[in-house]
PALOMAR-531579 format. One record per residue (C-alpha): residue in one letter; x, y, z. Coordinates in steps of 0.2 Angstrom, whole numbers, plus 5000, padded with zeros to 4 digits. Example, Ala and Ser with C-alpha at 12.3 -4.5 7.8 and 13.67 -1.06 7.14 Angstrom:
! PALOMAR-531579
atom rest a; X 5062; Y 4978; Z 5039
atom rest s; X 5068; Y 4995; Z 5036
END
This chain:
! PALOMAR-531579
atom rest x; X 5000; Y 5000; Z 5000
atom rest x; X 5005; Y 5018; Z 4996
atom rest x; X 5005; Y 5029; Z 5011
atom rest x; X 5003; Y 5048; Z 5009
atom rest x; X 5006; Y 5058; Z 5025
atom rest x; X 5001; Y 5076; Z 5023
atom rest x; X 5009; Y 5088; Z 5036
atom rest x; X 4997; Y 5102; Z 5042
atom rest x; X 5000; Y 5117; Z 5053
atom rest x; X 4985; Y 5128; Z 5058
atom rest x; X 4974; Y 5119; Z 5046
atom rest x; X 4986; Y 5122; Z 5031
atom rest x; X 4996; Y 5109; Z 5022
atom rest x; X 5014; Y 5113; Z 5023
atom rest x; X 5021; Y 5097; Z 5016
atom rest x; X 5020; Y 5078; Z 5013
atom rest x; X 5029; Y 5062; Z 5012
atom rest x; X 5023; Y 5048; Z 5000
atom rest x; X 5030; Y 5030; Z 5001
atom rest x; X 5027; Y 5012; Z 4998
atom rest x; X 5019; Y 5002; Z 4983
atom rest x; X 5001; Y 5001; Z 4978
atom rest x; X 5003; Y 4982; Z 4973
atom rest x; X 4989; Y 4984; Z 4961
atom rest x; X 4998; Y 4976; Z 4947
atom rest x; X 5016; Y 4970; Z 4942
atom rest x; X 5030; Y 4982; Z 4943
atom rest x; X 5030; Y 4992; Z 4927
atom rest x; X 5011; Y 4989; Z 4924
atom rest x; X 5004; Y 4997; Z 4940
atom rest x; X 4994; Y 5011; Z 4935
atom rest x; X 4991; Y 5017; Z 4953
atom rest x; X 5009; Y 5018; Z 4957
atom rest x; X 5011; Y 5027; Z 4940
atom rest x; X 4997; Y 5039; Z 4943
atom rest x; X 5003; Y 5043; Z 4961
atom rest x; X 5021; Y 5046; Z 4955
atom rest x; X 5016; Y 5057; Z 4941
atom rest x; X 5005; Y 5068; Z 4953
atom rest x; X 5018; Y 5069; Z 4966
atom rest x; X 5032; Y 5074; Z 4954
atom rest x; X 5021; Y 5087; Z 4945
atom rest x; X 5018; Y 5095; Z 4962
atom rest x; X 5036; Y 5095; Z 4968
atom rest x; X 5042; Y 5102; Z 4952
atom rest x; X 5029; Y 5115; Z 4950
atom rest x; X 5032; Y 5121; Z 4968
atom rest x; X 5051; Y 5121; Z 4966
atom rest x; X 5055; Y 5124; Z 4948
atom rest x; X 5040; Y 5134; Z 4941
atom rest x; X 5034; Y 5144; Z 4957
atom rest x; X 5052; Y 5145; Z 4963
atom rest x; X 5047; Y 5142; Z 4981
atom rest x; X 5060; Y 5136; Z 4993
atom rest x; X 5056; Y 5119; Z 5000
atom rest x; X 5065; Y 5105; Z 5008
atom rest x; X 5064; Y 5090; Z 4996
atom rest x; X 5071; Y 5072; Z 4999
atom rest x; X 5069; Y 5058; Z 4987
atom rest x; X 5075; Y 5040; Z 4988
atom rest x; X 5070; Y 5025; Z 4978
atom rest x; X 5053; Y 5022; Z 4987
atom rest x; X 5050; Y 5039; Z 4996
atom rest x; X 5048; Y 5057; Z 4992
atom rest x; X 5044; Y 5071; Z 5004
atom rest x; X 5042; Y 5090; Z 5002
atom rest x; X 5041; Y 5103; Z 5016
atom rest x; X 5038; Y 5121; Z 5013
atom rest x; X 5050; Y 5133; Z 5022
atom rest x; X 5042; Y 5139; Z 5038
atom rest x; X 5041; Y 5157; Z 5032
atom rest x; X 5032; Y 5152; Z 5016
atom rest x; X 5015; Y 5162; Z 5013
atom rest x; X 5013; Y 5157; Z 4995
atom rest x; X 4994; Y 5153; Z 4993
atom rest x; X 4998; Y 5144; Z 4976
atom rest x; X 5010; Y 5131; Z 4984
atom rest x; X 4997; Y 5128; Z 4998
atom rest x; X 4983; Y 5126; Z 4985
atom rest x; X 4994; Y 5114; Z 4975
atom rest x; X 4997; Y 5103; Z 4990
atom rest x; X 4978; Y 5103; Z 4993
atom rest x; X 4975; Y 5098; Z 4975
atom rest x; X 4988; Y 5083; Z 4977
atom rest x; X 4979; Y 5077; Z 4993
atom rest x; X 4962; Y 5078; Z 4984
atom rest x; X 4969; Y 5069; Z 4969
atom rest x; X 4976; Y 5055; Z 4979
atom rest x; X 4960; Y 5054; Z 4988
atom rest x; X 4951; Y 5051; Z 4972
atom rest x; X 4963; Y 5038; Z 4966
atom rest x; X 4961; Y 5029; Z 4983
atom rest x; X 4942; Y 5028; Z 4981
atom rest x; X 4944; Y 5022; Z 4963
atom rest x; X 4957; Y 5009; Z 4968
atom rest x; X 4952; Y 5004; Z 4986
atom rest x; X 4965; Y 4997; Z 4997
atom rest x; X 4980; Y 5005; Z 4987
atom rest x; X 4983; Y 5021; Z 4996
atom rest x; X 4982; Y 5027; Z 5014
atom rest x; X 4981; Y 5045; Z 5017
atom rest x; X 4985; Y 5053; Z 5034
atom rest x; X 4984; Y 5070; Z 5040
atom rest x; X 4997; Y 5074; Z 5053
atom rest x; X 4997; Y 5090; Z 5063
atom rest x; X 5015; Y 5096; Z 5065
END
């Protein structure tokens, strides 16, 4: 199962960590893993490269995380993080048992 942890502070998303595998299909054919990976990478790249917002990003083979700098007030970045959470929620409803979404107050 893929786990998506969204970090919130005062009811605003400030970051996320996504890890695991959906195990929906064989490696290379798993549309859930592909969809999640694509959505996460689009979010990370849009925030850091297109919006030019400073964020702490780490990525390993099976985990990626992004946390906005504590002084970030950019509404677009926070809206994009909300959109990512919504998108992953829709995927988790469509493909039950493949994604767990957690909201963690930090």
